[in-house]
C-alpha positions as CSV (number, residue, x, y, z in Angstrom):
1,M,-30.5,39.4,-4.7
2,E,-26.9,40.1,-4.4
3,A,-27.3,40.2,-0.5
4,D,-29.0,36.7,-0.7
5,L,-26.0,35.4,-2.7
6,L,-23.6,36.9,-0.2
7,D,-25.5,35.2,2.7
8,T,-25.4,31.8,0.7
9,L,-21.7,32.0,-0.1
10,E,-20.9,32.8,3.7
11,A,-23.1,29.9,4.8
12,L,-21.3,27.6,2.3
13,G,-17.9,28.5,3.6
14,Y,-16.6,30.3,0.8
15,Q,-13.5,32.5,1.5
16,G,-12.8,34.2,-1.9
17,P,-12.7,37.9,-2.9
18,L,-16.4,38.0,-3.9
19,L,-17.6,38.1,-0.2
20,E,-17.5,41.9,-0.5
21,E,-20.5,43.6,-2.1
22,D,-18.3,46.2,-3.9
23,A,-16.3,43.3,-5.6
24,L,-19.4,41.2,-6.4
25,G,-21.1,43.8,-8.5
26,P,-18.3,44.3,-11.1
27,A,-17.7,40.6,-11.4
28,L,-21.4,40.0,-12.1
29,E,-21.3,42.7,-14.9
30,S,-18.2,40.9,-16.5
31,G,-19.6,37.4,-16.1
32,L,-17.0,34.8,-17.4
33,S,-14.7,37.4,-18.6
34,S,-14.0,38.1,-14.8
35,S,-11.4,35.8,-13.2
36,E,-12.9,36.3,-9.9
37,Y,-16.4,35.2,-11.1
38,F,-15.0,32.2,-12.9
39,Q,-13.0,31.0,-9.7
40,L,-16.3,31.2,-7.8
41,L,-18.1,29.3,-10.5
42,N,-15.5,26.7,-10.6
43,W,-15.4,26.3,-6.8
44,L,-19.3,25.8,-6.7
45,T,-19.3,23.3,-9.5
46,S,-16.4,21.3,-8.0
47,Q,-18.1,21.1,-4.6
48,I,-21.4,20.0,-6.2
49,Q,-19.8,17.3,-8.5
50,L,-17.9,16.0,-5.3
51,L,-21.0,15.7,-3.1
52,G,-23.5,14.9,-5.9
53,H,-21.3,12.4,-7.8
54,L,-22.0,14.0,-11.1
55,E,-20.5,13.0,-14.5
56,E,-20.3,16.5,-16.0
57,S,-17.8,19.1,-14.6
58,V,-16.3,22.6,-15.3
59,S,-12.7,22.0,-15.8
60,S,-11.9,24.2,-18.9
61,D,-9.5,27.2,-18.5
62,G,-11.2,30.5,-18.0
63,G,-9.7,31.8,-21.2
64,D,-11.7,29.4,-23.4
65,L,-15.1,31.1,-23.1
66,E,-16.9,28.6,-25.6
67,G,-15.5,25.7,-24.0
68,V,-16.7,26.9,-20.4
69,Q,-20.2,27.8,-21.8
70,L,-20.5,24.1,-23.2
71,E,-19.4,22.6,-19.9
72,I,-21.8,24.8,-17.9
73,S,-24.6,23.8,-20.3
74,G,-24.0,20.1,-19.8
75,F,-23.5,20.7,-15.9
76,L,-26.9,22.5,-15.6
77,K,-28.7,19.9,-17.6
78,E,-27.5,17.1,-15.4
79,L,-28.7,19.1,-12.4
80,S,-32.1,19.7,-14.2
81,C,-31.7,23.4,-13.9
82,P,-35.3,25.0,-14.1
83,Y,-34.2,28.3,-15.6
84,P,-34.7,28.3,-19.5
85,S,-32.3,31.3,-20.0
86,L,-29.4,29.2,-18.9
87,V,-30.1,26.0,-20.6
88,S,-31.8,27.0,-23.8
89,G,-31.1,29.3,-26.8
90,D,-27.8,30.1,-28.5
91,I,-25.0,29.0,-26.2
92,K,-22.8,32.1,-27.1
93,D,-25.6,34.4,-26.0
94,R,-26.0,32.9,-22.5
95,L,-24.4,34.6,-19.3
96,K,-24.0,37.9,-21.1
97,K,-26.4,39.7,-18.6
98,K,-25.7,40.5,-15.1
99,D,-29.1,38.7,-14.0
100,D,-28.3,35.6,-15.8
101,C,-24.9,35.5,-14.0
102,L,-26.4,36.2,-10.6
103,K,-29.2,33.7,-11.3
104,L,-26.5,30.9,-12.1
105,L,-24.6,31.5,-8.8
106,L,-27.8,31.4,-6.8
107,F,-28.8,28.2,-8.4
108,L,-25.7,26.6,-7.8
109,G,-25.3,27.8,-4.3
110,S,-28.8,26.5,-3.4
111,E,-27.9,23.1,-5.0
112,L,-24.8,23.0,-3.0
113,Q,-26.6,23.8,0.3
114,A,-29.2,21.1,-0.3
115,L,-26.2,18.5,-1.0
116,Q,-24.5,19.5,2.2
117,I,-27.6,19.1,4.4
118,L,-28.3,15.6,2.8
119,Q,-24.7,14.7,3.5
120,N,-24.8,15.7,7.1
121,K,-28.2,13.9,7.6
122,K,-26.6,10.8,6.2
123,K,-23.6,11.1,8.6
124,D,-26.0,11.6,11.5
125,S,-28.1,8.5,10.6
126,S,-25.0,6.3,10.2
127,L,-23.5,7.7,13.5
128,G,-26.9,7.1,15.2
129,D,-26.9,3.5,14.0
130,D,-23.4,3.0,15.4
131,V,-24.2,4.5,18.6
132,C,-27.4,2.4,18.9
133,K,-25.5,-0.7,18.1
134,E,-22.9,0.1,20.9
135,V,-25.5,0.9,23.4
136,R,-27.3,-2.5,22.8
137,T,-23.8,-4.3,23.4
138,V,-23.6,-2.4,26.8
139,C,-27.2,-3.5,27.5
140,E,-26.3,-7.1,26.8
141,A,-23.1,-6.8,29.0
142,L,-25.3,-5.5,31.8
143,R,-27.9,-8.1,31.3
144,L,-30.7,-5.5,30.8
145,P,-34.0,-6.6,29.5
146,D,-35.9,-5.1,26.4
147,Q,-32.9,-4.3,24.1
148,S,-34.9,-4.1,21.0
149,S,-35.9,-0.4,21.5
150,S,-34.7,2.0,19.1
151,N,-35.0,5.0,21.5
152,I,-31.3,5.6,22.5
153,T,-32.3,8.0,25.2
154,L,-34.4,5.4,27.1
155,M,-31.6,2.8,26.6
156,L,-28.9,5.2,28.0
157,K,-31.1,5.9,30.9
158,S,-31.5,2.3,31.9
159,V,-27.8,1.8,31.4
160,E,-27.1,4.7,33.8
161,E,-29.4,3.3,36.5
162,K,-27.8,-0.1,36.2
163,I,-24.4,1.3,36.5
164,T,-25.3,3.5,39.4
165,E,-26.7,0.4,41.2
166,L,-23.5,-1.8,40.5
167,L,-20.8,0.9,41.3
168,P,-21.1,0.7,45.1
169,K,-20.8,-3.2,44.9
170,A,-17.6,-3.1,42.8
171,K,-14.1,-3.0,44.1
172,A,-11.9,0.1,43.5
173,S,-9.3,-2.0,41.7
174,S,-11.8,-3.7,39.4
175,I,-12.3,-0.5,37.3
176,N,-9.3,0.5,35.4
177,Q,-8.5,4.0,34.4
178,G,-9.4,5.0,30.8
179,L,-6.8,4.9,28.1
180,L,-7.8,8.4,26.7
181,N,-8.3,10.9,29.5
182,V,-8.6,14.0,27.2
183,D,-11.9,15.7,26.2
184,L,-12.0,15.8,22.4
185,N,-13.6,18.6,20.5
186,A,-15.4,18.3,17.1
187,Q,-12.4,18.9,15.0
188,Q,-10.4,16.1,16.7
189,L,-13.3,13.7,16.6
190,E,-13.5,14.3,12.8
191,H,-9.7,13.7,12.6
192,L,-10.2,10.4,14.6
193,E,-12.8,9.3,12.2
194,K,-10.6,9.8,9.2
195,I,-7.7,7.9,11.0
196,N,-10.1,5.1,11.7
197,A,-11.5,4.9,8.2
198,A,-8.0,4.7,6.8
199,L,-7.1,2.0,9.3
200,C,-10.3,-0.1,8.7
201,K,-9.6,0.0,4.8
202,E,-6.0,-1.3,5.5
203,Y,-7.3,-4.1,7.8
204,E,-9.9,-4.9,5.5
205,C,-7.4,-5.6,2.7
206,R,-5.4,-7.8,5.1
207,R,-8.5,-9.6,6.3
208,R,-9.4,-10.4,2.7
209,M,-6.0,-11.8,2.0
210,L,-6.1,-14.0,5.2
211,I,-9.6,-15.3,4.3
212,K,-8.4,-16.1,0.7
213,R,-5.5,-18.0,2.1
214,L,-7.7,-20.0,4.4
215,D,-10.1,-20.8,1.5
216,V,-7.1,-22.0,-0.6
217,T,-5.7,-24.1,2.3
218,V,-9.0,-25.8,3.0
219,Q,-9.5,-26.4,-0.8
220,S,-6.1,-28.1,-0.9
221,F,-7.2,-30.6,1.7
222,G,-9.7,-32.0,-0.8
223,W,-7.0,-32.9,-3.4
224,S,-6.3,-36.3,-1.8
225,D,-8.5,-39.4,-2.8
226,R,-9.7,-39.9,0.8
227,A,-10.8,-36.3,1.1
228,K,-12.7,-36.2,-2.2
229,A,-15.2,-38.7,-0.8
230,K,-15.9,-36.5,2.2
231,M,-16.2,-33.0,0.5
232,D,-19.8,-32.7,1.7
233,E,-18.8,-33.3,5.4
234,I,-15.8,-30.7,5.0
235,A,-18.2,-28.2,3.4
236,K,-20.8,-28.8,6.3
237,V,-18.4,-28.0,9.0
238,Y,-16.3,-25.4,7.2
239,Q,-18.9,-23.1,5.4
240,P,-20.7,-21.8,8.7
241,I,-17.4,-21.0,10.2
242,R,-16.3,-19.3,6.9
243,Y,-19.3,-17.1,6.4
244,S,-19.0,-15.8,10.0
245,L,-15.7,-14.2,9.2
246,S,-16.2,-10.7,8.1
247,P,-13.6,-8.9,6.1
248,K,-14.6,-5.5,7.5
249,S,-13.3,-4.2,10.9
250,G,-15.9,-3.4,13.6
251,I,-13.6,-1.0,15.5
252,S,-15.0,2.5,15.9
253,V,-14.2,5.7,17.8
254,P,-16.5,4.6,20.7
255,H,-14.2,1.6,21.2
256,L,-11.3,4.1,21.7
257,L,-13.2,6.2,24.2
258,A,-14.2,3.0,26.1
259,A,-10.7,1.5,26.1
260,R,-9.0,1.0,29.4
261,R,-5.3,1.2,30.3
262,D,-4.8,-2.4,30.5
263,L,-5.5,-2.7,26.8
264,S,-2.1,-1.1,26.0
265,R,-0.2,-3.8,28.0
266,I,1.4,-6.2,25.6
267,V,1.2,-9.9,26.7
268,R,3.3,-12.6,25.0
269,T,1.2,-15.4,23.3
270,S,3.7,-17.9,24.7
271,S,3.1,-16.9,28.4
272,G,1.8,-19.3,30.9
273,S,-1.5,-17.4,31.6
274,V,-2.3,-17.4,27.9
275,R,-1.2,-20.9,27.2
276,E,-3.6,-22.2,29.8
277,K,-6.5,-20.8,27.8
278,M,-5.2,-22.2,24.5
279,V,-4.7,-25.8,25.8
280,C,-6.4,-28.3,23.4
281,P,-5.9,-32.0,22.5
282,V,-3.9,-31.0,19.4
283,N,-1.2,-29.4,21.6
284,K,-0.6,-32.8,23.4
285,I,0.3,-34.5,20.2
286,L,4.1,-34.9,19.8
287,M,5.9,-35.4,16.5
288,G,8.4,-38.1,16.0
289,R,11.8,-38.0,14.6
290,V,12.0,-36.0,11.2
291,P,14.8,-36.1,8.8
292,D,17.5,-33.4,9.2
293,R,17.1,-30.9,6.4
294,G,20.3,-29.0,7.3
295,G,20.2,-25.2,6.8
296,R,23.0,-24.5,9.2
297,P,25.6,-22.0,7.5
298,S,28.3,-23.0,10.0
299,E,28.4,-26.6,8.6
300,I,28.5,-25.7,4.9
301,E,31.8,-25.9,3.1
302,P,32.9,-22.8,1.5
303,P,32.7,-22.9,-2.5
304,P,36.0,-23.4,-4.4
305,P,37.4,-20.2,-5.9
306,E,36.2,-19.4,-9.4
307,M,39.9,-18.5,-10.5
308,P,43.3,-19.6,-9.3
309,P,45.1,-17.0,-6.9
310,W,47.4,-14.6,-8.6
311,K,51.0,-15.1,-8.2
312,K,53.9,-12.8,-8.6
313,R,55.8,-13.3,-12.0
314,Q,59.1,-15.3,-11.7
315,D,62.5,-13.7,-12.5
316,D,63.5,-16.5,-15.0
317,G,60.4,-17.0,-16.8
318,G,59.0,-15.7,-19.8
319,R,62.2,-14.8,-21.8
320,G,62.4,-15.0,-25.5
321,G,60.1,-15.7,-28.3
322,W,59.0,-18.2,-30.8
323,R,62.5,-18.6,-32.1
324,G,64.4,-16.7,-29.4
325,G,66.8,-17.8,-26.8
326,G,65.9,-20.6,-24.5
327,G,64.4,-24.0,-24.8
328,G,61.2,-25.7,-25.8
329,R,58.9,-27.5,-23.4
330,G,61.4,-27.5,-20.5
331,G,63.0,-24.2,-21.4
332,S,62.1,-20.6,-21.9
333,S,61.3,-20.3,-25.6
334,G,60.5,-22.1,-28.8
335,Y,62.9,-24.1,-31.0
336,G,66.0,-23.0,-29.2
337,R,69.1,-21.2,-29.6
338,G,71.4,-22.7,-32.4
339,G,68.8,-25.6,-33.3
340,Y,66.5,-25.8,-36.1
341,N,67.0,-23.0,-38.5
342,A,68.9,-21.0,-36.0
343,G,72.5,-20.5,-34.7
344,A,74.9,-22.7,-36.7
345,R,72.4,-23.5,-39.5
346,D,73.2,-27.2,-39.5
347,F,70.6,-29.9,-38.7
348,N,73.3,-32.1,-37.0
349,R,75.2,-29.5,-35.6
350,G,73.9,-27.0,-33.1
351,G,74.6,-24.7,-30.3
352,G,73.4,-24.8,-26.9
353,G,69.9,-26.4,-27.7
354,G,68.3,-29.3,-29.8
355,Y,65.0,-29.5,-31.7
356,Q,63.1,-28.5,-28.6
357,G,65.9,-26.4,-27.2
358,R,67.5,-26.7,-23.7
359,G,65.6,-29.0,-21.4
360,G,63.3,-30.3,-24.3
361,Y,63.2,-33.8,-25.5
362,G,66.8,-34.5,-25.1
363,G,67.2,-32.4,-21.9
364,G,70.4,-30.6,-20.9
365,G,72.6,-29.6,-23.7
366,G,71.2,-32.1,-26.3
367,G,68.2,-32.4,-28.3
368,Y,67.4,-33.5,-31.7
369,G,70.7,-31.9,-33.1
370,G,72.5,-31.6,-29.8
371,S,75.8,-29.9,-29.5
372,G,77.8,-32.3,-31.6
373,N,76.1,-35.0,-33.8
374,Y,72.8,-36.4,-34.5
375,R,72.7,-39.3,-32.0
376,R,74.1,-37.6,-29.1
377,Y,71.6,-36.9,-26.3
């Protein structure tokens, strides 16, 4: 049975250390206590969960034996394991014998093999449907009768005969060279499938967004009073076109293989050859004069500065204090030198300034007290 297990692991693509018979025996004896055995068990269960879309999994650390045994029990029950020794009895007594450990790996290996076979058949059937669809498209382009046959071989044979008949009649310049001139192997084709699947997913998201914007735009047309009375007519025209728009992309790898070099040439949508095919009555309608909405930055006045520009401090400014030397409003300080409560201590008799100092109410050398008497200014 150990040899059967080794053959199964090799067929499954396992690349671990237990591919050697000398290492497999001691690992089966130790069971879950062996790190190599637990790694192999974890690899098998993770592959089965991925392909079988199971809810249970074995994700505990190898050190927690009781937790691992509980997860294995739930995993085997979901797989409907037919071995009573693996799913019944005291959970602590399971997987202590070498035969039970070997039986568990054989069961998981056979389940994984079955899932891989079903997955490959599913891919082959979907690939066959795509190929059949493309061959039918070729038959329609060649105007071949009886395109309802599901036998791809017969359809390809009729296509080959038709092409062989038409090739001598075609001009040498009418058939462009292929865009891809490299023979792809199986691995490269698999990578192309993955890239195409990612691109299709991205374009499906974009298409859904554009279709939703189209629905909202058409719905906004019905907000007017005139359109509300014609909603049935609008729906009758719009709905068939709307349901013909598919969010999924129909581009596949056969389109890449059939692409010609002229497909990579970019043509402007405003070129003359393209515009000839886009002419319609709507293009001939000219708009009248529309109000100027501006939007030219060169014609906009700059905004005023938020703060006045900084200037250098003057040499004769800012001297003195509240009662220091200088004048009042027109001077350089507060009450002034020799005026109110300063200098000569006389209300009617002052020094060089008045009530507001030099250059204040009285100006010059006068003020409220002035340099002399009360009434002199």
